[in-house]
C-alpha positions as CSV (number, residue, x, y, z in Angstrom):
1,M,89.1,98.7,69.5
2,K,90.6,101.1,66.9
3,K,87.1,102.2,65.9
4,L,86.1,102.8,69.5
5,L,89.3,104.8,70.3
6,N,88.7,107.0,67.2
7,I,85.1,107.6,68.2
8,L,86.0,108.4,71.8
9,A,88.8,110.7,70.8
10,L,86.6,112.7,68.5
11,S,83.6,112.6,70.8
12,A,85.7,114.1,73.6
13,V,86.7,117.0,71.4
14,A,83.2,117.4,70.1
15,L,81.6,117.3,73.6
16,A,84.0,120.0,74.7
17,A,82.5,122.2,72.1
18,F,79.3,122.4,74.1
19,S,80.9,123.4,77.4
20,C,80.5,127.1,76.8
21,N,79.6,129.5,74.0
22,D,83.1,130.7,73.4
23,A,84.4,127.1,73.1
24,E,82.2,126.5,70.1
25,Y,84.8,128.1,68.0
26,G,88.3,127.0,67.3
27,V,90.1,129.8,69.0
28,S,93.0,128.0,70.7
29,E,92.2,124.3,70.2
30,E,92.9,122.3,67.1
31,I,89.9,121.9,64.7
32,E,89.8,118.7,62.7
33,A,87.7,117.5,59.7
34,F,86.7,113.9,59.3
35,F,84.3,111.7,57.3
36,V,81.2,110.9,59.4
37,E,80.9,107.6,57.6
38,S,84.4,106.5,58.7
39,F,82.9,105.4,62.1
40,D,81.2,102.5,60.3
41,A,84.3,100.2,60.4
42,T,87.7,99.9,61.9
43,G,90.7,101.2,60.1
44,I,89.9,102.6,56.7
45,A,86.2,102.3,56.3
46,G,84.7,100.6,53.2
47,L,81.3,100.9,51.6
48,P,80.3,98.3,49.1
49,L,78.3,100.0,46.3
50,L,76.5,98.1,43.6
51,V,77.0,99.8,40.2
52,T,74.1,98.9,37.9
53,D,73.5,99.6,34.2
54,D,72.4,103.0,35.4
55,G,75.5,103.7,37.4
56,A,75.5,104.6,41.1
57,T,76.0,107.4,43.5
58,A,78.0,107.3,46.8
59,E,77.7,110.0,49.5
60,L,80.3,111.1,52.1
61,T,79.8,113.8,54.7
62,V,82.6,116.0,56.0
63,S,82.2,117.3,59.6
64,L,84.3,119.3,62.1
65,T,85.2,118.6,65.7
66,K,84.5,122.3,66.5
67,K,82.9,125.3,64.7
68,T,85.1,127.9,63.1
69,R,84.2,131.6,62.6
70,T,85.8,131.7,59.1
71,G,84.5,128.4,57.6
72,A,86.6,125.8,55.8
73,S,86.8,124.1,52.4
74,F,88.1,120.7,51.3
75,R,88.3,118.4,48.3
76,L,88.5,114.7,47.6
77,V,91.5,113.1,46.0
78,V,92.1,109.5,45.0
79,D,95.0,108.0,46.8
80,Q,96.6,104.6,45.9
81,A,98.3,104.4,49.3
82,V,94.8,104.4,51.0
83,L,93.8,101.4,48.9
84,D,97.1,99.6,49.6
85,Q,96.5,99.9,53.3
86,Y,92.8,98.8,52.9
87,N,94.0,95.7,50.9
88,K,96.6,94.9,53.6
89,E,94.1,95.3,56.5
90,N,91.5,93.1,54.7
91,N,93.7,90.7,52.7
92,M,92.1,91.8,49.5
93,V,93.3,92.7,46.0
94,Y,91.1,95.7,45.0
95,S,92.3,97.9,42.1
96,V,91.5,101.6,41.6
97,L,88.6,102.2,39.2
98,D,89.7,104.1,36.2
99,E,89.0,107.8,36.6
100,A,86.9,107.8,33.4
101,Y,84.1,106.1,35.4
102,Y,83.7,108.4,38.4
103,D,83.3,112.0,39.3
104,L,84.4,113.1,42.8
105,G,82.3,116.2,42.8
106,G,83.4,119.8,43.5
107,E,84.8,121.7,46.5
108,I,83.3,120.8,49.9
109,T,82.4,123.9,51.9
110,I,81.6,124.2,55.6
111,E,80.1,127.6,56.2
112,P,80.9,129.7,59.3
113,D,79.1,128.7,62.4
114,A,78.5,125.2,61.0
115,Y,79.8,121.8,62.0
116,S,79.2,119.9,58.7
117,A,79.0,120.3,55.0
118,L,76.3,119.0,52.8
119,P,77.0,115.4,51.7
120,V,79.3,115.3,48.6
121,Q,78.1,113.0,45.9
122,I,80.5,110.7,44.0
123,G,78.9,109.7,40.7
124,I,79.9,106.4,39.2
125,S,79.2,105.6,35.6
126,P,78.2,102.1,34.3
127,V,81.2,99.8,34.2
128,P,81.9,98.0,30.9
129,N,81.4,94.3,30.6
130,E,85.1,93.6,30.4
131,L,85.5,95.0,34.0
132,S,82.6,93.1,35.4
133,G,83.7,90.7,38.1
134,S,86.8,92.6,38.8
135,L,87.5,93.9,42.4
136,L,87.4,97.7,41.9
137,A,87.4,100.5,44.4
138,I,87.7,104.3,44.7
139,P,90.1,105.1,47.6
140,V,89.5,108.8,48.6
141,R,91.4,111.1,51.0
142,L,90.1,114.4,52.4
143,E,92.4,117.3,51.5
144,K,92.3,120.8,52.9
145,V,91.8,123.7,50.5
146,S,91.4,126.7,52.9
147,G,90.3,127.7,56.4
148,D,91.7,127.0,59.9
149,A,90.5,123.4,60.1
150,D,93.0,120.6,59.5
151,V,92.3,117.1,58.4
152,T,92.4,114.3,61.0
153,S,94.8,111.5,60.2
154,T,92.6,108.7,61.4
155,T,89.2,109.2,59.9
156,S,89.8,111.2,56.7
157,T,90.2,108.3,54.3
158,Y,87.5,106.1,52.8
159,V,87.3,103.3,50.3
160,I,84.3,102.9,48.1
161,V,84.2,99.3,47.1
162,V,82.6,99.1,43.6
163,N,80.5,95.9,43.2
164,T,79.8,95.2,39.5
165,I,77.2,92.9,37.9
166,L,78.8,89.8,36.4
167,R,76.7,88.0,33.8
168,S,77.5,84.3,33.3
169,T,76.3,81.1,31.7
170,L,76.1,78.7,34.6
171,P,75.5,74.9,34.9
172,M,72.3,73.5,36.3
173,F,73.0,69.9,37.4
174,N,70.2,67.3,37.2
175,G,71.0,64.9,40.0
176,R,74.2,64.9,42.0
177,P,76.8,67.3,40.6
178,D,79.8,65.1,41.8
179,L,82.4,67.9,41.8
180,T,85.7,66.5,43.1
181,V,88.9,68.5,43.8
182,V,92.1,67.4,42.1
183,W,94.9,68.5,44.3
184,P,98.1,69.0,42.2
185,E,100.3,67.5,44.9
186,G,97.8,64.9,46.0
187,T,97.1,66.6,49.3
188,W,97.1,70.1,50.9
189,T,97.7,70.9,54.5
190,T,96.8,74.0,56.5
191,T,96.0,75.3,59.9
192,E,93.3,77.7,58.9
193,Y,90.9,77.4,56.1
194,T,87.6,78.8,54.6
195,F,85.5,77.0,52.0
196,E,82.5,78.8,50.5
197,G,80.0,78.4,47.7
198,K,76.9,79.9,46.2
199,F,73.9,77.8,44.8
200,Q,70.3,77.7,44.0
201,I,68.4,74.4,44.6
202,A,64.9,73.2,43.9
203,L,62.6,71.1,46.1
204,P,62.4,68.4,47.3
205,Y,65.3,68.2,49.8
206,D,66.7,65.0,51.2
207,R,69.2,64.3,54.0
208,D,72.9,63.6,53.6
209,R,73.3,65.7,50.5
210,V,76.8,67.1,50.7
211,F,77.8,70.7,50.4
212,F,81.5,70.0,51.0
213,K,83.3,66.9,52.2
214,N,86.9,66.0,52.9
215,Q,88.6,62.7,53.9
216,V,92.1,61.4,54.1
217,D,93.4,57.8,53.5
218,G,93.8,56.0,56.8
219,D,92.2,58.8,58.8
220,D,89.8,57.6,61.5
221,A,87.8,60.9,61.2
222,S,89.6,62.2,64.3
223,V,91.7,64.8,62.6
224,N,91.0,65.7,58.9
225,F,87.3,64.7,58.5
226,I,85.0,67.4,57.2
227,L,81.4,66.9,56.2
228,T,78.8,69.6,55.6
229,R,75.5,68.3,54.5
230,W,71.8,68.7,54.4
231,E,70.6,67.0,57.5
232,D,68.5,68.5,60.3
233,P,65.7,69.0,61.1
234,Q,64.3,65.6,60.2
235,T,60.9,67.1,60.2
236,A,60.1,70.7,59.3
237,P,59.4,72.7,62.5
238,H,56.6,74.8,60.9
239,S,55.1,76.0,57.6
240,G,57.6,77.7,55.4
241,R,60.4,75.4,56.5
242,Y,61.3,72.0,55.0
243,D,62.6,68.6,56.1
244,H,66.4,68.5,56.1
245,D,66.7,72.2,55.2
246,G,69.7,72.9,57.5
247,I,73.3,72.4,56.5
248,Q,75.1,70.6,59.3
249,Y,78.9,70.7,59.9
250,L,80.8,67.7,61.1
251,G,84.5,68.1,62.0
252,R,87.1,66.3,64.0
253,G,85.8,63.3,65.9
254,R,82.6,63.7,63.9
255,T,81.5,66.4,66.3
256,H,78.8,68.4,64.6
257,F,76.8,71.6,65.0
258,N,73.7,73.0,63.2
259,P,72.7,76.6,62.3
260,G,71.0,78.8,64.9
261,E,67.3,79.0,65.2
262,D,66.8,81.9,62.8
263,D,64.8,80.7,59.8
264,A,67.2,82.8,57.6
265,F,69.9,80.3,58.3
266,Y,68.1,77.5,56.5
267,I,68.0,76.6,52.8
268,K,65.3,78.2,50.7
269,P,64.1,76.7,47.5
270,D,64.5,78.5,44.1
271,V,66.6,81.4,45.4
272,W,70.4,82.0,45.5
273,Q,72.1,81.5,48.8
274,H,75.7,81.5,50.0
275,Y,77.3,79.3,52.7
276,A,80.8,79.5,54.1
277,I,82.7,77.6,56.8
278,T,85.7,79.1,58.4
279,F,88.3,77.4,60.7
280,D,91.0,79.2,62.6
281,G,92.8,76.0,63.9
282,S,90.4,75.3,66.7
283,T,87.1,77.1,66.1
284,A,84.7,76.5,63.2
285,T,82.1,79.1,62.2
286,M,79.2,78.8,59.7
287,Y,78.1,81.9,57.7
288,V,74.8,82.0,55.8
289,N,74.6,84.8,53.3
290,G,77.3,86.6,55.2
291,R,75.7,86.2,58.7
292,N,77.2,84.2,61.5
293,A,74.9,81.2,61.9
294,A,76.7,79.1,64.4
295,T,80.1,78.2,65.8
296,N,81.8,75.3,67.7
297,T,85.3,74.5,69.0
298,Y,87.5,71.5,68.1
299,A,90.9,70.1,69.0
300,S,93.5,72.4,67.6
301,G,95.9,71.4,64.8
302,T,96.4,71.3,61.1
303,T,94.0,69.8,58.5
304,T,95.0,67.8,55.5
305,F,92.8,67.9,52.4
306,Q,92.9,64.9,50.1
307,H,89.6,63.4,48.9
308,S,87.7,66.6,48.7
309,G,84.5,67.5,46.9
310,W,81.4,69.6,46.5
311,F,77.8,68.2,46.2
312,I,79.0,64.6,46.2
313,Q,78.1,61.3,47.7
314,G,77.1,61.6,51.4
315,D,78.0,59.7,54.5
316,D,76.1,56.5,53.5
317,A,75.7,54.4,50.4
318,T,72.3,55.7,49.4
319,N,72.2,58.4,46.6
320,H,70.1,61.1,48.1
321,W,70.4,63.4,45.1
322,Y,67.7,61.7,42.9
323,G,65.4,64.4,41.5
324,A,67.6,67.2,42.5
325,K,68.1,70.4,40.4
326,I,70.9,72.7,41.5
327,I,72.8,75.7,39.9
328,V,76.3,76.2,41.4
329,T,78.9,79.0,41.2
330,E,81.6,80.8,43.1
331,L,83.2,77.8,44.9
332,R,86.4,78.8,46.7
333,I,88.9,77.4,49.2
334,W,91.2,79.8,51.2
335,R,94.2,79.2,53.4
336,T,93.0,81.7,55.9
337,C,90.0,82.0,58.3
338,R,88.1,84.7,56.5
339,T,86.2,87.5,58.4
340,A,82.5,88.2,58.2
341,E,83.2,91.4,56.3
342,Q,85.4,89.6,53.8
343,I,82.8,87.0,53.2
344,T,80.0,89.5,52.8
345,N,81.8,91.8,50.5
346,N,82.8,88.9,48.2
347,I,79.7,86.7,48.0
348,N,79.2,87.3,44.3
349,N,82.9,87.3,43.2
350,T,86.4,87.8,44.3
351,G,89.7,89.0,42.8
352,T,92.8,87.3,41.6
353,P,95.7,86.9,42.1
354,N,95.4,86.5,45.9
355,A,98.0,84.7,47.9
356,D,95.4,83.5,50.4
357,L,93.2,82.0,47.7
358,V,94.0,78.3,47.2
359,A,91.3,77.4,44.6
360,Y,88.6,79.3,42.9
361,W,86.0,77.8,40.5
362,R,83.4,80.2,39.0
363,L,81.8,77.3,37.2
364,N,80.8,79.3,34.2
365,K,80.8,77.9,30.7
366,E,84.0,79.8,29.8
367,S,86.0,77.9,32.5
368,Y,84.6,74.5,31.6
369,N,86.6,71.9,29.7
370,E,83.9,69.8,28.1
371,A,86.2,67.2,26.7
372,E,87.9,66.5,30.0
373,G,84.9,67.3,32.3
374,Y,86.5,69.8,34.6
375,F,86.3,73.4,35.6
376,E,89.5,75.5,35.6
377,D,90.9,77.1,38.7
378,L,90.8,80.9,38.5
379,S,93.3,81.2,41.4
380,G,96.2,80.3,39.2
381,N,97.1,77.3,41.4
382,G,96.0,74.7,39.0
383,V,93.5,72.9,41.3
384,L,91.0,71.4,38.9
385,L,87.4,70.6,39.7
386,K,86.1,67.5,37.9
387,T,82.5,66.3,37.5
388,S,81.4,62.8,36.7
389,N,77.9,64.2,35.9
390,T,78.8,65.5,32.4
391,T,75.7,64.3,30.6
392,N,73.2,66.0,33.0
393,I,74.3,69.6,32.7
394,T,71.9,72.2,31.4
395,W,73.6,75.6,30.7
396,I,71.6,78.7,31.7
397,E,72.6,81.9,30.0
398,D,72.9,85.5,31.2
399,I,72.6,84.9,35.0
400,E,73.5,88.1,36.9
401,S,75.7,87.8,39.9
402,T,73.3,90.0,41.9
403,A,70.2,87.9,41.0
404,T,68.2,86.7,44.0
405,S,66.5,84.0,42.0
406,T,67.0,82.4,38.6
407,P,64.0,80.8,36.7
408,W,64.4,77.1,36.1
409,P,64.5,76.1,32.4
């Protein structure tokens, strides 16, 4: 709604500029400058920008609600308050990128009889390895230099989210990974939650392979039960799809739903993919690579997590993981129902500390305690992730967080 109101307000002023020739110029009405790109999102807009080894360039376009006879000039300034507001609106923990790694460009000039300036280019240098994986951003605010056009208060700020490439040594599990969550207090209870993870798996698939599962002692599956698993379809619907290539969600009362019909929502062999399940207390939503794949409603109430795990034994006694090869990273549990934008922006990494982040396992070699067979929790909450499959791990070096596919060793 905020986005719509901003657009309507500025559109009304802009449309008035075409009512007569004299009204093209700001003689008596206020003239305001804004970022054209700010209409792309509500509140303070954000543009995720991947910074490679060659750096990156972002562009912003400044426009006016009306022409002026004299022209106008502006400049970009970095404003921590803008980022603070963005973090608050999106429940994130971005930090300002050091000024040594970006150039905001020069003065932005709108010539007389023009509505817009040429796009200003913000150059970003390659980010050093020690900053890779950090949540970084450039929060800019438009500032007036000269002329009779003022800066609008609603669409004159912008946050450029800087996505960096994280290089990691990650585990390939041969067979079932058996990653079990060790809750420090034994259990954890919440009304909302999100669990998400990123993986690459090889053929063949089999049913009842678990993505994430949760059970509670004495629970009859009516309240706290969660099971997300490889299941349907039992037979591939057409060429290019596979048996059991859909991850199914079972919630309270073992009520389940599958992804939508789009083939993009189903598991692909030998490529990286990201799955997330959100729950707001009564509605569960599945996201595949940041896209809403399906949703379903359940009885409202809290959920207790106790016997929780990733890529573990399924719903029956048969081990369906024989012959499996899977690389796993970026497993997270949140105490909030994450939005589609939050999920999409943080598929490859997220920042810490974050009060909403309950547990975060990157599953790289640096966070693995080989002697004890567990991965450390990067959230700072001490939620360990243990594996019983310690003898069947192959470490693959130098995997980039932006890779679409990793060669099997």
